[in-house]
C-alpha positions in Angstrom: 6.8 28.7 -14.7 7.1 32.6 -14.9 9.3 34.1 -17.3 10.6 37.7 -16.7 12.7 39.2 -19.5 15.3 41.5 -19.1 15.1 43.6 -22.0 18.6 44.6 -23.6 19.2 47.4 -26.3 19.2 46.0 -29.8 22.7 47.4 -30.1 24.0 45.5 -27.3 26.7 42.8 -27.8 25.5 41.0 -24.9 22.4 38.6 -25.6 19.2 39.3 -23.6 18.5 37.1 -20.7 15.6 35.5 -19.0 15.0 34.7 -15.0 13.3 31.7 -14.2 11.4 32.1 -11.3 10.2 29.0 -9.2 8.1 27.7 -6.6 9.6 26.3 -3.3 8.5 23.0 -4.1 6.9 20.9 -6.9 4.2 19.7 -5.0 1.5 21.6 -3.5 -0.5 20.3 -0.3 -3.0 18.2 -1.9 -0.4 16.3 -3.8 -1.4 17.7 -7.4 1.7 18.1 -9.7 2.9 21.5 -9.6 6.0 23.7 -11.0 9.1 21.6 -11.6 11.1 24.8 -11.8 14.0 25.5 -9.6 13.6 26.5 -5.8 13.5 30.2 -4.6 16.9 31.6 -4.5 18.2 29.8 -7.4 16.9 31.6 -10.5 18.7 30.9 -13.8 19.9 32.9 -16.4 19.1 31.6 -19.6 20.8 33.2 -22.8 18.5 33.3 -25.8 19.5 32.3 -29.5 19.6 34.7 -32.4 16.1 33.9 -33.2 14.9 35.1 -29.8 13.7 31.6 -28.5 14.9 30.4 -25.2 16.4 27.1 -25.5 15.8 24.5 -22.4 19.0 24.6 -20.0 20.5 21.2 -19.9 19.5 19.3 -16.8 22.2 18.6 -14.2 23.4 15.2 -13.8 23.3 13.3 -10.4 26.4 13.3 -8.6 26.8 9.6 -8.4 29.6 10.0 -5.8 26.7 11.0 -3.6 25.3 8.0 -1.6 21.7 9.4 -1.1 19.9 12.4 -2.6 17.2 14.1 -0.6 13.6 13.8 -1.9 10.5 15.7 -1.8 7.5 13.4 -1.8 3.8 13.9 -3.1 1.0 14.3 -0.7 -2.6 13.0 -0.9 -5.4 14.1 1.3 -8.3 11.8 0.9 -11.5 11.9 3.0 -10.3 8.4 4.9 -6.8 10.0 5.9 -6.1 10.9 9.7 -6.6 14.8 10.1 -3.6 17.2 11.3 -0.6 16.3 13.1 -2.1 13.0 14.3 -1.3 11.8 11.1 2.2 10.2 10.2 1.7 11.4 6.7 1.3 15.1 7.7 4.4 14.8 10.1 6.5 13.0 7.3 5.3 15.5 4.7 6.2 18.4 6.7 9.6 17.2 7.5 10.5 16.1 4.0 9.2 19.8 2.9 6.4 18.2 0.8 4.1 20.9 2.7 5.1 24.1 4.4 2.6 23.8 7.2 -0.2 21.1 8.6 -3.8 22.2 8.4 -5.4 20.8 11.5 -8.6 20.0 9.6 -7.1 18.3 6.4 -6.9 14.5 6.5 -3.4 13.5 5.3 -3.9 10.1 3.9 -0.9 9.1 1.7 2.9 10.1 1.1 3.9 9.0 -2.4 7.5 8.1 -3.1 8.4 7.5 -6.6 7.7 8.1 -10.3 4.1 7.9 -10.9 2.5 10.6 -12.8 -0.2 11.1 -10.4 2.4 12.1 -7.8 6.0 12.2 -8.5 8.7 12.7 -6.0 10.9 15.6 -6.9 14.7 16.3 -6.0 15.6 19.7 -4.1 16.5 21.2 -7.5 13.0 20.7 -8.9 13.6 17.7 -11.2 11.3 14.6 -10.8 12.8 11.4 -9.6 12.1 10.0 -13.2 14.2 12.8 -14.8 16.9 12.4 -12.2 17.4 8.6 -12.6 16.5 8.5 -16.3 13.8 6.1 -16.0 10.4 5.3 -14.3 11.0 3.1 -11.2 8.8 -0.3 -11.4 7.5 0.4 -7.9 5.5 3.3 -6.0 6.5 3.2 -2.2 3.8 5.0 0.2 3.2 5.7 3.7 -0.8 5.5 4.6 -2.5 7.1 7.7 -6.1 5.7 7.6 -8.7 7.3 10.1 -11.5 5.4 8.6 -12.2 2.5 6.0 -11.2 2.8 2.4 -13.2 1.5 -0.2 -13.9 -2.1 -0.9 -11.8 -2.7 -3.7 -9.3 -4.7 -5.9 -6.6 -4.2 -8.6 -6.5 -5.4 -11.8 -3.9 -7.9 -13.2 -1.6 -6.8 -16.5 -4.2 -8.0 -18.9 -7.4 -6.4 -17.3 -5.6 -3.4 -16.5 -4.5 -3.0 -20.1 -8.6 -3.3 -21.2 -9.7 -1.0 -18.3 -7.3 1.7 -19.5 -8.5 1.4 -23.1 -12.3 1.2 -22.2 -12.1 4.0 -19.4 -8.7 5.9 -19.5 -10.3 8.6 -17.2 -11.0 6.1 -14.1 -8.2 4.0 -15.0 -5.4 6.1 -16.1 -2.6 3.6 -16.6 -2.3 0.0 -18.2 -0.1 -1.5 -15.2 -1.1 -4.2 -13.0 -1.0 -3.4 -9.1 0.2 -6.2 -6.9 0.8 -4.7 -3.2 2.2 -5.3 0.2 1.2 -3.6 3.5 3.5 -3.5 6.4 2.0 -2.3 9.5 3.6 0.7 11.5 0.7 0.7 14.0 -1.9 -1.8 14.9 -3.8 -2.1 11.6 -7.1 -3.3 10.7 -7.9 -4.5 7.3 -10.7 -6.6 5.3 -8.7 -9.1 3.0 -10.0 -11.9 0.7 -13.3 -13.8 0.9 -14.2 -15.6 3.9 -14.2 -19.6 3.6 -17.6 -20.7 2.3 -18.4 -22.5 5.6 -18.1 -19.1 7.5 -20.4 -17.3 5.2 -23.0 -20.0 5.4 -23.0 -19.8 9.1 -23.4 -16.0 8.8 -26.1 -16.3 6.4 -28.3 -18.1 8.8 -27.6 -16.0 11.8 -28.1 -12.7 10.2 -31.4 -12.9 8.4 -30.9 -9.3 7.2 -27.9 -10.2 5.3 -29.6 -13.2 3.6 -32.4 -11.1 2.6 -29.9 -9.3 0.1 -28.9 -12.5 -1.4 -31.0 -14.4 -4.0 -32.6 -17.7 -3.2 -30.2 -19.1 -6.0 -26.9 -18.0 -4.5 -28.0 -19.0 -1.1 -28.8 -22.5 -2.2 -25.5 -22.8 -3.9 -23.7 -21.7 -1.0 -25.1 -24.3 1.0 -25.0 -27.3 -1.5 -21.3 -26.5 -2.8 -18.7 -29.2 -2.2 -15.7 -29.0 -4.2 -13.7 -26.1 -4.9 -15.1 -25.2 -8.4 -18.6 -25.4 -6.9 -17.6 -23.1 -3.9 -15.9 -20.7 -6.1 -19.1 -20.6 -8.3 -21.4 -20.3 -5.2 -19.0 -17.4 -3.9 -19.1 -15.5 -7.3 -23.1 -15.8 -7.2 -23.4 -14.6 -3.6 -21.2 -11.6 -4.3 -22.7 -10.7 -7.3 -26.2 -11.3 -5.9 -25.1 -8.7 -2.9 -23.7 -6.1 -5.1 -26.8 -6.1 -7.3 -29.4 -6.1 -4.7 -31.7 -3.0 -5.0 -30.6 0.1 -2.9 -33.9 0.3 -1.0 -33.9 -3.2 -0.1 -30.1 -3.4 1.2 -30.5 0.1 3.1 -33.6 -1.1 4.9 -32.0 -4.5 5.9 -28.8 -2.8 7.0 -30.9 -0.7 9.5 -32.5 -3.9 10.9 -29.2 -5.3 11.1 -27.8 -2.4 12.9 -30.6 -2.4 15.4 -30.4 -6.0 16.2 -26.5 -6.1 16.5 -26.5 -3.0 18.7 -28.9 -4.6 20.9 -26.7 -7.9 21.1 -23.7 -6.3 21.9 -25.1 -4.0 24.6 -25.8 -4.9 28.2 -29.4 -6.2 27.1 -27.6 -9.5 25.6 -27.5 -12.1 28.5 -24.3 -13.8 27.5 -22.2 -11.4 25.2 -19.6 -13.8 25.1 -21.3 -17.0 24.1 -20.7 -16.4 20.6 -17.3 -17.1 18.8 -14.5 -14.3 19.0 -14.6 -13.9 15.2 -18.3 -13.6 15.2 -18.3 -10.6 17.7 -15.4 -9.2 15.8 -17.5 -9.2 12.9 -20.6 -7.7 14.4 -18.8 -4.8 15.8 -16.7 -3.9 12.7 -20.3 -3.7 11.0 -21.2 -1.2 13.7 -18.2 0.8 12.9 -18.3 0.8 9.1 -22.0 1.7 9.4 -21.3 4.9 11.7 -18.7 5.7 9.1 -20.8 5.3 5.8 -24.3 5.6 6.7 -26.8 3.7 4.3 -24.1 1.8 2.4 -24.6 -1.7 2.2 -20.9 -2.0 2.1 -20.9 -2.0 5.9 -22.0 -5.6 5.9 -18.8 -6.5 3.9 -17.2 -8.2 7.3 -19.9 -10.7 6.6 -18.1 -12.0 3.6 -14.8 -10.6 3.7 -12.0 -11.7 6.3 -11.5 -9.1 9.1 -7.7 -9.0 10.3 -5.7 -7.2 13.1 -1.9 -6.9 12.3 0.5 -6.0 15.0 3.2 -3.6 14.0 5.9 -5.4 11.8 3.5 -7.7 10.0 2.6 -7.6 6.8 0.7 -9.4 4.0 0.4 -9.4 0.1 -2.6 -8.8 -2.0 -2.3 -10.3 -5.6 -4.3 -8.7 -8.3 -7.9 -9.5 -8.5 -8.5 -10.0 -4.7 -11.0 -7.9 -2.5 -9.7 -5.8 0.1 -10.6 -2.6 2.3 -8.1 -1.1 4.6 -10.2 0.0 7.9 -7.9 1.9 10.2 -4.1 2.5 11.2 -0.9 3.3 9.6 1.2 1.2 7.2 3.9 1.4 4.6 2.8 0.1 1.4 4.8 -1.1 -1.9 3.2 -1.9 -5.0 3.8 -1.9 -8.8 3.8 1.5 -10.4 0.0 1.9 -10.8 -2.7 3.8 -9.5 -5.5 1.5 -10.9 -8.2 0.8 -8.1 -11.5 -0.8 -9.2 -14.0 0.1 -6.3 -17.7 -1.4 -5.3 -18.4 0.1 -1.9 -17.7 2.3 1.2 -16.8 5.1 -1.0 -18.4 8.2 -2.5 -15.9 7.7 -5.6 -16.6 6.1 -8.9 -17.8 2.5 -8.4 -17.3 -0.1 -11.1 -19.5 -3.2 -9.6 -19.5 -5.0 -13.1 -15.8 -4.8 -13.5 -15.2 -5.9 -9.9 -17.3 -9.0 -10.0 -15.8 -10.1 -13.5 -12.4 -9.6 -12.2 -12.2 -11.3 -8.9 -10.7 -14.9 -8.5 -13.4 -15.9 -5.8 -10.4 -17.7 -3.7 -11.4 -18.1 -0.1 -9.3 -17.6 3.3 -7.3 -14.4 4.1 -3.7 -13.8 3.1 -0.8 -15.3 5.0 0.9 -13.1 7.5 4.5 -12.2 7.2 7.0 -10.9 10.0 9.9 -10.8 7.3 13.0 -12.8 7.1 16.4 -11.4 8.4 19.0 -10.9 5.8 22.1 -13.2 5.8 24.4 -10.1 5.8 22.8 -8.4 8.9 19.9 -10.0 11.0 18.9 -6.4 12.0 17.6 -5.9 8.6 14.3 -7.7 7.5 13.3 -8.0 4.1 9.7 -8.5 3.0 9.6 -10.2 -0.3 6.4 -10.8 -2.3 6.2 -13.2 -5.2 6.3 -10.1 -7.9 9.7 -8.8 -9.6 8.6 -5.3 -9.3 9.7 -4.5 -5.6 10.8 -5.6 -2.1 10.7 -3.8 1.1 13.5 -3.7 3.7 13.3 -2.3 7.3 16.6 -1.4 9.2 16.6 -1.1 13.0 19.8 0.5 14.3 19.8 0.4 18.2 21.8 3.3 20.0 25.5 2.8 19.9 25.4 0.5 16.9 25.9 1.2 13.3 24.3 -0.6 10.0 25.9 -0.7 6.6 23.1 -1.1 3.8 24.3 -2.3 0.3 21.2 -2.4 -2.2 23.3 -4.4 -4.9 23.4 -1.8 -8.0 19.6 -1.3 -8.1 17.9 2.1 -7.7 16.2 2.4 -4.4 14.0 5.0 -2.3 14.3 5.1 1.6 12.2 6.8 4.4 13.1 7.6 8.0 10.2 5.7 10.0 11.4 6.4 13.7 14.0 7.9 15.6 17.1 9.8 15.1 20.7 9.2 13.8 23.2 9.9 11.1 23.7 8.5 7.4 27.1 8.4 6.1 28.3 10.4 9.2 27.1 13.6 8.1 23.4 13.6 7.3 21.0 13.8 10.0 18.1 11.4 10.1 14.8 12.4 11.2 11.4 10.6 10.8 9.9 11.7 7.5 13.1 12.3 5.7 13.2 10.8 2.4 16.1 9.7 0.0 16.9 8.4 -3.2 20.0 6.1 -3.5 21.2 5.7 -7.3 22.1 2.6 -8.5 25.7 3.7 -8.9 26.3 4.8 -5.6 28.4 3.2 -3.1 26.7 1.4 0.0 25.3 3.8 2.9 25.5 3.4 6.6 23.4 4.4 9.4 24.5 5.0 13.0 22.7 6.0 16.2 24.9 7.7 19.1 24.9 5.8 22.0 23.1 8.4 24.2 20.0 8.1 22.3 17.2 6.3 24.1 15.6 4.5 21.0 16.6 3.0 17.8 16.3 4.4 14.3 14.2 2.7 12.0 14.4 3.1 8.1 12.3 1.6 5.5 14.1 1.0 1.8 12.0 -0.1 -1.4 13.8 -1.3 -4.6 13.3 -4.1 -7.3 13.1 -7.4 -5.9 16.5 -9.1 -5.3 15.2 -12.1 -3.6 12.2 -13.2 -5.9 13.2 -16.9 -5.5 13.2 -16.6 -1.7 9.6 -14.8 -1.1 8.5 -14.4 2.5 4.9 -14.8 1.2 3.8 -16.3 -2.0 0.7 -17.1 -3.6 -0.3 -20.7 -5.2 0.6 -19.4 -8.7 4.0 -18.3 -7.8 4.5 -21.6 -5.2 6.9 -24.6 -6.2 5.3 -26.9 -8.5 6.2 -29.6 -6.0 3.8 -28.3 -3.5 0.9 -29.6 -5.6 -1.4 -26.9 -4.1 -1.0 -28.1 -0.5 -0.1 -24.4 0.4 -2.5 -21.6 -0.4 -2.1 -18.1 -1.4 -4.1 -15.2 -3.0 -5.7 -17.3 -5.5 -6.7 -19.9 -3.1 -7.2 -20.5 0.6 -4.2 -19.5 2.5 -2.6 -20.5 5.7 0.4 -18.8 7.7 3.7 -19.1 6.4 5.5 -21.8 8.7 7.9 -24.4 8.0 6.2 -26.7 10.6 3.5 -29.3 9.3 0.0 -28.2 10.2 -2.2 -31.0 9.4 -1.4 -34.8 8.4 -1.6 -33.8 4.8 1.7 -32.2 5.0 4.2 -34.7 4.4 8.0 -34.7 5.4 8.6 -34.4 1.4 6.4 -31.3 1.5 8.2 -29.9 4.4 11.3 -30.3 2.8 10.3 -28.6 -0.6 9.0 -25.5 1.6 12.0 -25.2 3.6 14.2 -25.2 0.5 12.5 -22.4 -1.4 11.0 -20.2 1.3 13.0 -18.4 4.1 11.5 -18.3 7.8 12.2 -16.5 11.0 13.5 -18.8 13.6 10.8 -19.7 16.3 11.8 -19.2 19.9 11.4 -22.2 22.4 8.3 -22.2 24.3 8.6 -21.5 28.3 
């Protein structure tokens, strides 16, 4: 903040004043926290007291009669982002005035909408969102544009976060846990959770180069494991052995693996479709990751992590202490208000392998894929509800000639326009990338799309979880106790959320328990 004092004569009865000159926006292009001054053209006259000191002006209060208040989000440019205008993050940041122009060479990675200190959103008058609403929001809402893979990582639970923050506050800047949910905006690829031990055993036999990076004791444990406890113990031994493999060995074996897999995936291979599709997808993922991260043994991660391809509108929930790595695509992501990440591969950033090995649950199977559940008030609004209290996400789709009324039930919410154009409360023009804050005392808002528009208006809304008892996806720890572990979650093997029995073990009683505690989308009849 630059203070330019207007000197007044000592005999003047008018007290001296100071002008406050501000930057246009509180965030710079890289998303670091900048000035919190007023925008240009709004210089303030600040009267000094008799001592000559300048008292801070009282912050302007929010007009709670307003239904929504424009927000300026924070922008992050990481190496894995998508460059230039190809990035949804860049386009949204430009529209929401977070940046003045788009650098075609910059990888725009994340757009943050929330109150986290590493990237707080601001109002147009320069105040942070936390200052405006009077408290920190319990969630952080993001838009991600991933051009290449993110690191192999996990997020700590509350107890683990407190310990990491205490031991290493530079690497772990807060003490909060970070459960998170991702919703695909484009086709999206990710590695999530450990493969089942049976699959890993097959891949150990098939890919001797991978097996060469694992100790004999760990491989023996994998092949002999029977019950759940021994399987988790074997999985931990395998992961710890792989992550502690000497670099010269892992790099050499990775190069040998790449040479063989490249030959098998080329025309030299006589029958390229003889192998199961999941094995072929795994091999191609290795080639792709190795190209992005040369000599990084983390490129072999698809051999022990589930590789997922999600369609737009699908989502998954990642509980604490579960390994994952986003590979490519664009998503919206909501999480508890934290920036704690424990990394172990596919990154030049700080790696904390020991912490990651010790914190993981070593559950097997990928996360359940959720397509959202329609709100009872309006089926055009889908809710994505995780089994945690901090957040849930709503997706609104308003077709041409229609209107939608949104009532978030007296909790603060943030909104981002995803696609299309329309109006908000009849007088605010909605365009992709515009971000808004909806105060908890504000009345409901309405969206409308003129009949002559050729596409729908899509809006994402994040707020505190209002349907905690009706999650659209859940982990075993949050499932109803009557399930007796028959349905999995992030801590154990998972299955797609469905009300139908998928094996003889699912009794009629289990069906009724699931049906009574979880909402599901209706399944259209088969032709």
